[in-house]
SEKOL-799598 format. One record per residue: residue number from 1; residue in one letter; x, z, y of N, C-alpha, C in turn. Coordinates in nm, 2 decimals. Each point is the difference from the previous one (the first is absolute). Layout:
+-----+-----+--------+--------+--------+--------+--------+--------+--------+--------+--------+
!   n ! res !   n.c1 !   n.c3 !   n.c2 !  ca.c1 !  ca.c3 !  ca.c2 !   c.c1 !   c.c3 !   c.c2 !
+-----+-----+--------+--------+--------+--------+--------+--------+--------+--------+--------+
! NUM !   A !      X !      Z !      Y !      X !      Z !      Y !      X !      Z !      Y !
...
+-----+-----+--------+--------+--------+--------+--------+--------+--------+--------+--------+
END
This chain:
+-----+-----+--------+--------+--------+--------+--------+--------+--------+--------+--------+
!   n ! res !   n.c1 !   n.c3 !   n.c2 !  ca.c1 !  ca.c3 !  ca.c2 !   c.c1 !   c.c3 !   c.c2 !
+-----+-----+--------+--------+--------+--------+--------+--------+--------+--------+--------+
!   1 !   X !   1.32 !   2.09 !  -0.99 !   0.02 !  -0.10 !   0.11 !   0.07 !   0.07 !   0.12 !
!   2 !   X !   0.08 !  -0.08 !   0.07 !   0.07 !   0.06 !   0.11 !  -0.10 !   0.01 !   0.12 !
!   3 !   X !   0.03 !   0.10 !   0.08 !  -0.09 !   0.02 !   0.12 !   0.08 !  -0.04 !   0.13 !
!   4 !   X !   0.10 !  -0.07 !  -0.02 !   0.09 !  -0.04 !   0.12 !  -0.08 !  -0.07 !   0.11 !
!   5 !   X !  -0.10 !  -0.08 !  -0.05 !  -0.08 !  -0.08 !   0.10 !  -0.12 !   0.07 !   0.05 !
!   6 !   X !  -0.04 !   0.11 !  -0.05 !  -0.12 !   0.07 !   0.03 !   0.00 !   0.04 !   0.16 !
!   7 !   X !  -0.11 !  -0.06 !   0.06 !  -0.01 !   0.02 !   0.14 !   0.08 !  -0.09 !   0.09 !
!   8 !   X !   0.09 !  -0.08 !  -0.06 !   0.08 !  -0.10 !   0.08 !  -0.08 !  -0.12 !   0.03 !
!   9 !   X !   0.03 !  -0.06 !   0.11 !  -0.07 !  -0.12 !   0.04 !   0.07 !  -0.12 !  -0.05 !
!  10 !   X !  -0.07 !  -0.09 !  -0.07 !   0.06 !  -0.12 !  -0.05 !  -0.08 !  -0.12 !   0.05 !
!  11 !   X !   0.07 !  -0.10 !   0.06 !  -0.06 !  -0.12 !   0.05 !   0.04 !  -0.11 !  -0.09 !
!  12 !   X !  -0.10 !  -0.07 !  -0.06 !   0.02 !  -0.11 !  -0.10 !  -0.03 !  -0.13 !   0.08 !
!  13 !   X !   0.09 !  -0.10 !   0.00 !  -0.02 !  -0.12 !   0.07 !   0.02 !  -0.12 !  -0.09 !
!  14 !   X !  -0.10 !  -0.08 !  -0.02 !   0.01 !  -0.12 !  -0.08 !  -0.12 !  -0.09 !   0.03 !
!  15 !   X !   0.02 !  -0.13 !   0.02 !  -0.11 !  -0.09 !   0.03 !  -0.07 !  -0.04 !  -0.13 !
!  16 !   X !   0.05 !   0.04 !  -0.12 !  -0.07 !  -0.04 !  -0.12 !  -0.09 !   0.13 !  -0.04 !
!  17 !   X !  -0.13 !  -0.03 !   0.01 !  -0.09 !   0.12 !  -0.02 !   0.01 !   0.06 !  -0.14 !
!  18 !   X !   0.04 !  -0.08 !  -0.10 !   0.01 !   0.06 !  -0.14 !   0.12 !   0.09 !   0.00 !
!  19 !   X !   0.11 !  -0.04 !   0.06 !   0.12 !   0.09 !   0.00 !  -0.03 !   0.13 !   0.08 !
!  20 !   X !  -0.06 !  -0.02 !   0.11 !  -0.04 !   0.11 !   0.09 !  -0.09 !   0.10 !  -0.08 !
!  21 !   X !  -0.10 !  -0.05 !  -0.06 !  -0.09 !   0.09 !  -0.08 !   0.07 !   0.07 !  -0.11 !
!  22 !   X !   0.09 !  -0.07 !  -0.07 !   0.08 !   0.06 !  -0.11 !   0.09 !   0.11 !   0.05 !
!  23 !   X !   0.07 !  -0.03 !   0.11 !   0.09 !   0.10 !   0.06 !  -0.08 !   0.12 !   0.04 !
!  24 !   X !  -0.12 !  -0.02 !   0.07 !  -0.08 !   0.11 !   0.04 !  -0.05 !   0.09 !  -0.11 !
!  25 !   X !  -0.04 !  -0.07 !  -0.11 !  -0.04 !   0.08 !  -0.12 !   0.11 !   0.07 !  -0.06 !
!  26 !   X !   0.12 !  -0.05 !   0.00 !   0.12 !   0.07 !  -0.05 !   0.04 !   0.12 !   0.08 !
!  27 !   X !  -0.01 !  -0.01 !   0.14 !   0.05 !   0.11 !   0.08 !  -0.11 !   0.11 !   0.02 !
!  28 !   X !  -0.13 !  -0.03 !  -0.01 !  -0.10 !   0.10 !   0.02 !   0.01 !   0.13 !  -0.08 !
!  29 !   X !   0.03 !  -0.01 !  -0.13 !   0.01 !   0.12 !  -0.09 !   0.12 !   0.09 !   0.04 !
!  30 !   X !   0.09 !  -0.06 !   0.08 !   0.12 !   0.08 !   0.04 !  -0.03 !   0.11 !   0.11 !
!  31 !   X !  -0.12 !  -0.01 !   0.06 !  -0.04 !   0.09 !   0.10 !   0.04 !  -0.05 !   0.14 !
!  32 !   X !   0.06 !  -0.11 !   0.01 !   0.04 !  -0.06 !   0.12 !  -0.12 !  -0.04 !   0.08 !
!  33 !   X !   0.01 !   0.00 !   0.13 !  -0.11 !  -0.06 !   0.09 !   0.04 !  -0.15 !   0.02 !
!  34 !   X !  -0.09 !  -0.08 !  -0.05 !   0.04 !  -0.14 !  -0.01 !  -0.08 !  -0.08 !   0.10 !
!  35 !   X !   0.07 !  -0.09 !   0.08 !  -0.06 !  -0.09 !   0.09 !   0.05 !  -0.14 !  -0.04 !
!  36 !   X !  -0.08 !  -0.11 !   0.02 !   0.04 !  -0.13 !  -0.04 !  -0.02 !  -0.09 !   0.12 !
!  37 !   X !   0.09 !  -0.11 !   0.00 !  -0.01 !  -0.10 !   0.10 !   0.03 !  -0.14 !  -0.07 !
!  38 !   X !  -0.07 !  -0.10 !   0.04 !   0.01 !  -0.13 !  -0.06 !   0.08 !  -0.10 !   0.09 !
!  39 !   X !   0.04 !   0.04 !   0.12 !   0.08 !  -0.09 !   0.08 !   0.10 !   0.08 !   0.08 !
!  40 !   X !   0.10 !  -0.07 !   0.06 !   0.11 !   0.07 !   0.07 !  -0.05 !   0.07 !   0.12 !
!  41 !   X !  -0.09 !  -0.05 !   0.07 !  -0.05 !   0.06 !   0.13 !  -0.07 !   0.13 !  -0.03 !
!  42 !   X !  -0.08 !   0.00 !  -0.10 !  -0.08 !   0.12 !  -0.04 !   0.10 !   0.10 !  -0.05 !
!  43 !   X !   0.11 !  -0.04 !  -0.07 !   0.10 !   0.10 !  -0.05 !   0.07 !   0.07 !   0.11 !
!  44 !   X !   0.04 !  -0.07 !   0.11 !   0.06 !   0.06 !   0.11 !  -0.09 !   0.09 !   0.07 !
!  45 !   X !  -0.13 !  -0.03 !   0.02 !  -0.10 !   0.08 !   0.06 !  -0.01 !   0.13 !  -0.08 !
!  46 !   X !  -0.03 !  -0.01 !  -0.13 !  -0.02 !   0.12 !  -0.08 !   0.13 !   0.08 !   0.00 !
!  47 !   X !   0.12 !  -0.05 !  -0.01 !   0.12 !   0.07 !  -0.01 !   0.02 !   0.08 !   0.13 !
!  48 !   X !  -0.03 !  -0.06 !   0.11 !   0.01 !   0.06 !   0.13 !  -0.09 !   0.11 !   0.02 !
!  49 !   X !  -0.13 !  -0.02 !  -0.05 !  -0.11 !   0.10 !   0.02 !   0.02 !   0.12 !  -0.10 !
!  50 !   X !   0.04 !  -0.02 !  -0.12 !  -0.01 !   0.10 !  -0.10 !   0.14 !   0.06 !  -0.05 !
!  51 !   X !   0.11 !  -0.06 !   0.05 !   0.13 !   0.05 !  -0.03 !   0.02 !   0.03 !  -0.15 !
!  52 !   X !  -0.01 !  -0.11 !  -0.08 !   0.01 !   0.02 !  -0.15 !   0.14 !   0.05 !  -0.04 !
!  53 !   X !   0.00 !   0.07 !  -0.12 !   0.13 !   0.04 !  -0.05 !   0.07 !  -0.11 !  -0.07 !
!  54 !   X !  -0.08 !  -0.08 !  -0.07 !   0.05 !  -0.12 !  -0.08 !  -0.09 !  -0.12 !   0.03 !
!  55 !   X !   0.07 !  -0.12 !   0.01 !  -0.07 !  -0.12 !   0.02 !   0.05 !  -0.10 !  -0.11 !
!  56 !   X !  -0.10 !  -0.04 !  -0.08 !   0.04 !  -0.11 !  -0.10 !  -0.05 !  -0.13 !   0.06 !
!  57 !   X !   0.10 !  -0.09 !   0.03 !  -0.01 !  -0.11 !   0.09 !   0.03 !  -0.13 !  -0.07 !
!  58 !   X !  -0.10 !  -0.09 !   0.00 !   0.03 !  -0.14 !  -0.05 !   0.07 !  -0.07 !   0.10 !
!  59 !   X !   0.09 !  -0.09 !  -0.04 !   0.08 !  -0.08 !   0.10 !  -0.08 !  -0.11 !   0.07 !
!  60 !   X !  -0.08 !  -0.07 !  -0.08 !  -0.07 !  -0.12 !   0.05 !  -0.14 !   0.04 !   0.03 !
!  61 !   X !  -0.03 !   0.02 !   0.13 !  -0.13 !   0.04 !   0.05 !  -0.05 !  -0.09 !   0.11 !
!  62 !   X !  -0.14 !  -0.01 !   0.00 !  -0.06 !  -0.08 !   0.12 !   0.01 !   0.09 !   0.13 !
!  63 !   X !   0.00 !  -0.07 !   0.11 !   0.00 !   0.08 !   0.13 !   0.14 !   0.04 !   0.05 !
!  64 !   X !   0.08 !   0.07 !  -0.09 !   0.13 !   0.04 !   0.03 !   0.08 !   0.02 !  -0.13 !
!  65 !   X !   0.11 !  -0.05 !  -0.01 !   0.07 !   0.01 !  -0.13 !   0.04 !   0.14 !  -0.03 !
!  66 !   X !   0.03 !   0.03 !  -0.12 !   0.05 !   0.13 !  -0.05 !   0.12 !   0.05 !   0.08 !
!  67 !   X !   0.09 !  -0.11 !   0.03 !   0.12 !   0.04 !   0.08 !  -0.03 !   0.04 !   0.14 !
!  68 !   X !  -0.10 !  -0.06 !   0.07 !  -0.04 !   0.03 !   0.13 !  -0.07 !   0.14 !   0.00 !
!  69 !   X !  -0.07 !   0.03 !  -0.11 !  -0.07 !   0.13 !  -0.01 !   0.11 !   0.11 !  -0.02 !
!  70 !   X !   0.09 !  -0.03 !  -0.09 !   0.11 !   0.09 !  -0.02 !   0.08 !   0.03 !   0.13 !
!  71 !   X !   0.03 !  -0.10 !   0.07 !   0.08 !   0.01 !   0.12 !  -0.08 !   0.09 !   0.10 !
!  72 !   X !  -0.13 !  -0.02 !   0.01 !  -0.08 !   0.07 !   0.10 !  -0.01 !   0.15 !  -0.05 !
!  73 !   X !  -0.03 !   0.03 !  -0.12 !  -0.02 !   0.14 !  -0.04 !   0.12 !   0.08 !  -0.02 !
!  74 !   X !   0.11 !  -0.07 !  -0.02 !   0.13 !   0.08 !  -0.01 !   0.08 !   0.00 !   0.13 !
!  75 !   X !  -0.05 !  -0.07 !   0.10 !   0.07 !   0.00 !   0.13 !   0.03 !   0.14 !   0.05 !
!  76 !   X !   0.12 !   0.02 !   0.05 !   0.04 !   0.13 !   0.06 !  -0.01 !   0.12 !  -0.10 !
!  77 !   X !  -0.01 !  -0.03 !  -0.13 !  -0.01 !   0.12 !  -0.09 !   0.13 !   0.00 !  -0.08 !
!  78 !   X !   0.06 !   0.12 !  -0.02 !   0.12 !   0.01 !  -0.07 !  -0.02 !  -0.04 !  -0.15 !
!  79 !   X !   0.10 !  -0.06 !  -0.06 !   0.00 !  -0.02 !  -0.14 !  -0.02 !   0.12 !  -0.08 !
!  80 !   X !  -0.07 !  -0.01 !  -0.11 !  -0.03 !   0.12 !  -0.08 !  -0.12 !   0.09 !   0.05 !
!  81 !   X !  -0.07 !  -0.05 !   0.10 !  -0.12 !   0.07 !   0.05 !  -0.12 !  -0.08 !  -0.03 !
!  82 !   X !  -0.12 !   0.07 !   0.01 !  -0.12 !  -0.07 !  -0.03 !  -0.04 !  -0.09 !   0.12 !
!  83 !   X !  -0.07 !  -0.11 !  -0.03 !  -0.05 !  -0.03 !  -0.13 !   0.10 !  -0.06 !  -0.08 !
!  84 !   X !   0.00 !   0.03 !  -0.13 !   0.09 !  -0.06 !  -0.10 !  -0.07 !  -0.13 !  -0.04 !
!  85 !   X !   0.06 !  -0.11 !   0.01 !  -0.06 !  -0.13 !  -0.03 !   0.05 !  -0.06 !  -0.13 !
!  86 !   X !  -0.09 !  -0.03 !  -0.09 !   0.03 !  -0.07 !  -0.13 !  -0.05 !  -0.14 !   0.02 !
!  87 !   X !   0.09 !  -0.10 !   0.01 !  -0.05 !  -0.14 !   0.02 !  -0.01 !  -0.06 !  -0.14 !
!  88 !   X !  -0.11 !  -0.08 !  -0.01 !  -0.02 !  -0.07 !  -0.13 !  -0.02 !  -0.15 !   0.04 !
!  89 !   X !   0.06 !  -0.09 !  -0.09 !  -0.01 !  -0.14 !   0.04 !   0.01 !  -0.08 !  -0.13 !
!  90 !   X !  -0.06 !  -0.12 !   0.01 !   0.02 !  -0.10 !  -0.11 !   0.12 !  -0.08 !   0.02 !
!  91 !   X !   0.07 !   0.02 !   0.11 !   0.12 !  -0.08 !   0.04 !   0.12 !   0.05 !  -0.07 !
!  92 !   X !   0.07 !  -0.08 !  -0.07 !   0.12 !   0.04 !  -0.08 !   0.13 !   0.01 !   0.08 !
!  93 !   X !   0.00 !  -0.05 !   0.12 !   0.12 !  -0.02 !   0.08 !   0.07 !   0.13 !   0.04 !
!  94 !   X !   0.13 !   0.00 !  -0.01 !   0.08 !   0.12 !   0.04 !   0.01 !   0.02 !   0.14 !
!  95 !   X !  -0.01 !  -0.11 !   0.08 !   0.02 !   0.01 !   0.15 !  -0.12 !   0.08 !   0.06 !
!  96 !   X !  -0.12 !  -0.02 !  -0.06 !  -0.11 !   0.08 !   0.05 !   0.02 !   0.15 !  -0.02 !
!  97 !   X !   0.06 !   0.03 !  -0.12 !   0.02 !   0.15 !  -0.03 !   0.10 !   0.05 !   0.10 !
!  98 !   X !   0.11 !  -0.07 !   0.03 !   0.10 !   0.05 !   0.10 !  -0.06 !   0.02 !   0.14 !
!  99 !   X !  -0.09 !  -0.10 !   0.03 !  -0.06 !   0.01 !   0.13 !  -0.10 !   0.12 !   0.01 !
! 100 !   X !  -0.07 !   0.02 !  -0.11 !  -0.10 !   0.12 !   0.00 !   0.08 !   0.13 !   0.01 !
! 101 !   X !   0.12 !   0.00 !  -0.07 !   0.08 !   0.12 !   0.00 !   0.05 !   0.03 !   0.14 !
! 102 !   X !   0.04 !  -0.11 !   0.08 !   0.05 !   0.01 !   0.13 !  -0.11 !   0.06 !   0.09 !
! 103 !   X !  -0.13 !  -0.02 !  -0.03 !  -0.11 !   0.04 !   0.08 !  -0.04 !   0.15 !  -0.04 !
! 104 !   X !   0.06 !   0.05 !  -0.11 !  -0.03 !   0.14 !  -0.03 !  -0.09 !   0.02 !  -0.12 !
! 105 !   X !  -0.02 !  -0.10 !  -0.08 !  -0.08 !   0.01 !  -0.12 !   0.06 !   0.11 !  -0.10 !
! 106 !   X !  -0.08 !   0.08 !  -0.06 !   0.05 !   0.10 !  -0.10 !   0.03 !  -0.06 !  -0.13 !
! 107 !   X !  -0.09 !  -0.09 !  -0.05 !   0.01 !  -0.06 !  -0.13 !  -0.06 !  -0.14 !   0.01 !
! 108 !   X !   0.05 !  -0.09 !  -0.09 !  -0.04 !  -0.14 !   0.01 !  -0.02 !  -0.04 !  -0.15 !
! 109 !   X !  -0.12 !  -0.04 !  -0.03 !  -0.03 !  -0.04 !  -0.14 !  -0.06 !  -0.15 !   0.00 !
! 110 !   X !   0.03 !  -0.07 !  -0.10 !  -0.06 !  -0.13 !  -0.02 !  -0.12 !   0.01 !  -0.10 !
! 111 !   X !  -0.11 !  -0.07 !   0.04 !  -0.12 !   0.00 !  -0.08 !   0.02 !  -0.07 !  -0.12 !
! 112 !   X !  -0.07 !   0.03 !  -0.11 !  -0.09 !   0.11 !  -0.01 !   0.08 !   0.14 !  -0.01 !
! 113 !   X !  -0.06 !   0.10 !   0.06 !   0.06 !   0.14 !   0.00 !  -0.10 !   0.08 !  -0.08 !
! 114 !   X !   0.06 !   0.08 !  -0.10 !  -0.08 !   0.09 !  -0.07 !  -0.05 !   0.11 !   0.09 !
! 115 !   X !  -0.13 !   0.03 !  -0.01 !  -0.06 !   0.10 !   0.09 !   0.06 !   0.14 !  -0.02 !
! 116 !   X !   0.04 !   0.03 !  -0.12 !   0.07 !   0.14 !  -0.02 !   0.13 !   0.00 !   0.07 !
! 117 !   X !   0.07 !  -0.12 !   0.01 !   0.12 !   0.00 !   0.07 !  -0.02 !   0.02 !   0.15 !
! 118 !   X !  -0.10 !  -0.06 !   0.05 !  -0.04 !   0.02 !   0.15 !  -0.02 !   0.14 !   0.03 !
! 119 !   X !  -0.08 !   0.06 !  -0.09 !  -0.04 !   0.14 !   0.02 !   0.13 !   0.10 !  -0.01 !
! 120 !   X !   0.08 !  -0.02 !  -0.10 !   0.12 !   0.08 !  -0.02 !   0.09 !  -0.02 !   0.12 !
! 121 !   X !   0.01 !  -0.12 !   0.05 !   0.09 !  -0.03 !   0.11 !  -0.05 !   0.07 !   0.13 !
! 122 !   X !  -0.13 !  -0.01 !   0.02 !  -0.06 !   0.07 !   0.11 !   0.02 !   0.16 !  -0.01 !
! 123 !   X !  -0.02 !   0.05 !  -0.12 !   0.02 !   0.14 !  -0.02 !   0.14 !   0.05 !   0.03 !
! 124 !   X !   0.10 !  -0.09 !  -0.04 !   0.14 !   0.03 !   0.02 !   0.03 !   0.00 !   0.15 !
! 125 !   X !  -0.06 !  -0.10 !   0.07 !   0.03 !  -0.01 !   0.14 !  -0.05 !   0.12 !   0.09 !
! 126 !   X !  -0.12 !   0.05 !  -0.04 !  -0.05 !   0.11 !   0.08 !   0.05 !   0.14 !  -0.04 !
! 127 !   X !   0.06 !   0.00 !  -0.12 !   0.05 !   0.14 !  -0.05 !   0.13 !   0.03 !   0.07 !
! 128 !   X !   0.01 !   0.13 !   0.04 !   0.12 !   0.04 !   0.07 !   0.12 !  -0.01 !  -0.11 !
! 129 !   X !   0.12 !  -0.03 !   0.05 !   0.11 !   0.00 !  -0.09 !   0.02 !   0.14 !  -0.06 !
! 130 !   X !   0.04 !   0.00 !  -0.13 !   0.02 !   0.12 !  -0.07 !   0.12 !   0.08 !   0.06 !
! 131 !   X !  -0.01 !   0.13 !   0.01 !   0.11 !   0.08 !   0.06 !   0.10 !   0.01 !  -0.11 !
! 132 !   X !   0.13 !   0.00 !   0.04 !   0.11 !   0.01 !  -0.10 !  -0.01 !   0.13 !  -0.07 !
! 133 !   X !   0.03 !   0.00 !  -0.12 !  -0.01 !   0.13 !  -0.09 !   0.11 !   0.10 !   0.05 !
! 134 !   X !  -0.04 !   0.12 !   0.01 !   0.10 !   0.10 !   0.04 !   0.09 !   0.04 !  -0.11 !
! 135 !   X !   0.12 !   0.03 !   0.02 !   0.10 !   0.03 !  -0.10 !   0.03 !   0.14 !   0.00 !
+-----+-----+--------+--------+--------+--------+--------+--------+--------+--------+--------+
END
């Protein structure tokens, strides 16, 4: 198993407790330090306090939408820097994806998302780019 997430901070945000519990169970064996939030306001508070490496963020949340959370936690941060945000949504619309990308989302998936895909995406996002091979 990859150790890319070992010691990395991962914030999981979803208002569906079953999904949140499943994601938490999937991420814990990776060695990541996992925090969870069930609404947008809590997500912003935790992201500000703990400076996560990766945020898995549901779009539709009580308190503050995933878009508003994304906007707040990516404000004034250059693209390609942490927190890397993986947005998940039940919404099929392409306009939402384009909007999320304009706010700095790293990946955008439509539910249901396979948990191993979430983990492999998080691992890829936190891993440094491979150095070019010397010739």
